[in-house]
C-alpha positions as CSV (number, residue, x, y, z in Angstrom):
1,M,0.2,-0.4,-0.1
2,A,1.0,3.7,-1.1
3,N,2.3,5.8,2.0
4,T,-0.1,9.0,1.7
5,D,1.3,10.8,4.5
6,K,3.4,12.9,2.5
7,W,0.9,13.8,0.5
8,N,-2.0,14.3,2.9
9,S,-0.4,16.2,5.4
10,S,-1.9,19.9,5.8
11,S,1.7,21.4,5.3
12,T,2.0,20.0,1.9
13,K,-1.3,20.3,0.8
14,K,-0.6,23.9,0.1
15,C,2.4,23.2,-2.1
16,Y,0.9,20.5,-4.6
17,P,-1.8,20.4,-6.9
18,I,-2.7,17.1,-5.8
19,N,-4.8,18.4,-3.1
20,L,-7.3,19.4,-5.9
21,L,-8.0,15.7,-6.3
22,T,-10.6,14.0,-4.8
23,F,-8.9,10.8,-2.5
24,T,-9.2,8.5,-4.9
25,D,-7.5,10.2,-7.5
26,Q,-4.9,10.9,-5.1
27,Y,-4.2,7.1,-4.6
28,T,-4.0,6.3,-8.0
29,I,-1.8,9.2,-8.9
30,I,0.8,8.4,-5.9
31,N,0.5,4.7,-7.0
32,K,1.6,5.6,-10.7
33,M,4.5,7.7,-9.2
34,E,5.7,5.2,-7.0
35,S,5.9,3.0,-9.9
36,K,7.4,4.9,-12.0
37,D,4.5,4.4,-14.5
38,I,2.9,8.3,-14.2
39,D,2.0,9.7,-18.1
40,M,2.5,13.7,-17.4
41,T,-0.1,13.6,-20.3
42,D,-2.5,12.9,-18.0
43,E,-5.2,15.5,-18.6
44,R,-6.8,15.8,-15.1
45,L,-3.2,16.1,-13.4
46,L,-2.4,19.1,-15.6
47,L,-5.9,20.5,-15.6
48,D,-5.7,20.3,-11.7
49,Y,-2.2,21.4,-11.7
50,T,-3.1,24.6,-14.2
51,R,-5.9,25.4,-11.9
52,F,-3.5,25.2,-8.5
53,V,-1.0,27.5,-10.8
54,D,-3.7,30.4,-10.9
55,E,-4.9,29.7,-7.5
56,V,-1.4,30.5,-6.1
57,T,-0.7,33.5,-8.8
58,S,-1.4,37.0,-7.0
59,D,-4.7,39.2,-8.1
60,E,-2.1,41.5,-9.0
61,S,-0.1,39.1,-11.6
62,K,-3.2,38.2,-13.4
63,D,-4.7,42.1,-14.2
64,A,-3.7,44.6,-16.8
65,T,-5.0,47.3,-14.7
66,A,-3.3,46.4,-11.7
67,F,0.1,46.1,-13.5
68,S,-0.1,49.6,-15.5
69,D,-0.8,51.1,-11.6
70,A,2.3,49.3,-10.7
71,L,4.1,51.3,-13.3
72,D,2.5,54.8,-12.9
73,I,3.4,54.2,-8.8
74,I,7.1,53.4,-10.1
75,D,7.1,56.2,-12.9
76,E,5.6,58.9,-10.3
77,Q,8.6,58.0,-7.7
78,G,10.6,59.5,-10.7
79,L,12.1,55.7,-11.8
80,P,11.4,54.9,-15.8
81,P,9.6,51.7,-15.5
82,E,10.1,51.0,-19.3
83,R,14.0,50.8,-18.4
84,L,13.6,49.3,-15.2
85,I,11.9,46.4,-17.1
86,T,14.0,46.4,-20.0
87,A,17.3,46.1,-17.5
88,A,15.9,43.5,-15.7
89,L,14.6,41.2,-17.9
90,G,17.8,41.8,-20.0
91,I,20.1,41.1,-16.9
92,T,18.4,37.6,-16.2
93,A,18.5,36.9,-19.9
94,E,22.1,37.5,-20.9
95,G,23.5,36.1,-17.2
96,G,21.1,32.8,-18.2
97,E,23.3,32.8,-21.7
98,F,26.9,33.2,-19.8
99,A,25.5,30.5,-17.2
100,E,24.3,28.2,-20.2
101,I,28.3,28.5,-22.0
102,I,29.2,27.5,-18.2
103,K,26.8,24.6,-17.9
104,K,28.1,23.1,-21.3
105,C,31.4,23.2,-20.3
106,L,30.9,21.5,-17.2
107,F,28.2,18.9,-18.0
108,Q,28.5,18.8,-22.0
109,G,32.0,18.4,-23.2
110,K,32.2,22.1,-24.4
111,P,36.0,23.0,-24.3
112,M,37.1,25.9,-22.1
113,D,39.3,27.4,-24.1
114,E,40.6,30.9,-25.6
115,H,36.9,31.1,-27.8
116,T,34.8,30.3,-25.1
117,V,36.3,32.6,-22.7
118,Y,35.6,35.1,-25.3
119,H,32.1,34.1,-25.6
120,M,32.3,34.4,-22.0
121,K,33.1,37.8,-21.6
122,R,30.7,39.3,-24.3
123,E,27.8,38.0,-22.3
124,L,29.2,39.5,-19.3
125,G,29.4,42.6,-21.7
126,D,25.5,42.1,-22.6
127,V,24.6,41.9,-18.8
128,M,26.7,45.1,-17.9
129,W,24.8,46.6,-20.9
130,Y,21.9,45.9,-18.7
131,I,23.3,46.8,-15.5
132,A,24.0,50.4,-17.0
133,Q,20.1,50.7,-18.2
134,A,19.4,50.0,-14.7
135,C,22.0,52.8,-13.6
136,I,20.5,55.3,-15.9
137,A,17.1,54.3,-14.7
138,M,17.8,55.0,-11.2
139,E,20.3,58.1,-11.8
140,C,23.2,56.5,-10.5
141,S,26.8,55.2,-11.5
142,L,28.6,52.0,-12.0
143,E,30.8,53.0,-9.7
144,D,27.9,53.9,-7.0
145,V,26.9,50.4,-7.4
146,I,30.3,49.1,-7.0
147,Y,30.9,51.1,-3.9
148,M,27.8,50.1,-2.0
149,N,28.6,46.9,-3.2
150,I,32.2,46.8,-1.4
151,E,30.7,48.7,1.6
152,K,27.9,46.0,2.4
153,L,30.6,43.0,1.5
154,E,32.9,44.5,4.0
155,A,30.7,45.1,6.8
156,R,29.2,41.4,6.3
157,Y,32.7,39.9,5.9
158,P,35.1,42.7,7.9
159,D,37.5,39.4,8.3
160,G,37.0,38.0,4.5
161,F,34.4,35.7,3.9
162,D,33.0,33.0,6.0
163,A,30.5,30.8,5.4
164,F,28.6,31.0,8.7
165,R,27.9,35.0,8.2
166,S,27.1,34.1,4.5
167,N,24.3,31.8,6.0
168,N,23.3,33.8,8.7
169,R,23.1,37.4,8.0
170,K,22.1,40.2,10.7
171,E,19.0,42.1,10.1
172,G,18.4,44.5,7.5
173,D,21.5,42.8,5.5
174,V,20.6,42.4,1.9
C-alpha cells in the first residue's frame, strides 16, 4: 500500500496540485508515481495543476490594470519603469546565456578554451549593458553600485569571507 502521509499532510497540501483531486484520484496518482509509471500527459493532472498555479498566483499578476497602476507608481517615484523592466529582463536573460556556457563546459563537454572565454566575456558585456540601463533608470553610476557593494560586503565579512555569516545574515543585511 502506498504511503500517502507525505501527500495528505496539511503543510504539503498547499504546495502540490494533488490537493485539488479526490482522495481516490490522489491514491491512483501516488501509486503511479511510486511505480514510476506516471504519464505527465494525464489531462486531469495537468488541468488540476493549471488550476493550482492560477490559485497561487497573486491577483496583481493576473490584472493588467493593477500592472499598469504599479507602473504608474514606479513612474511617479521618478523611475522609468520601461527602462527598469528592460534592465531586469535583460540582466536575467544575458546572465542565463553566460550560465549556459558554463553548463555546457561542465556537463556537455564544451571546451574551456580561448573561444569559450571570449564568448563568456561578450555575454558579461551584455549583462553590463543592462546593468548600465538600470543605473540610468535609477540615476546612479556604475561606480556608485560598485562602492555600495564593497561597503556591504566589508560590513558582512570584516575578516574575509565566512560561510557562517553568509548563511546567517544580520537583520537588514540585503
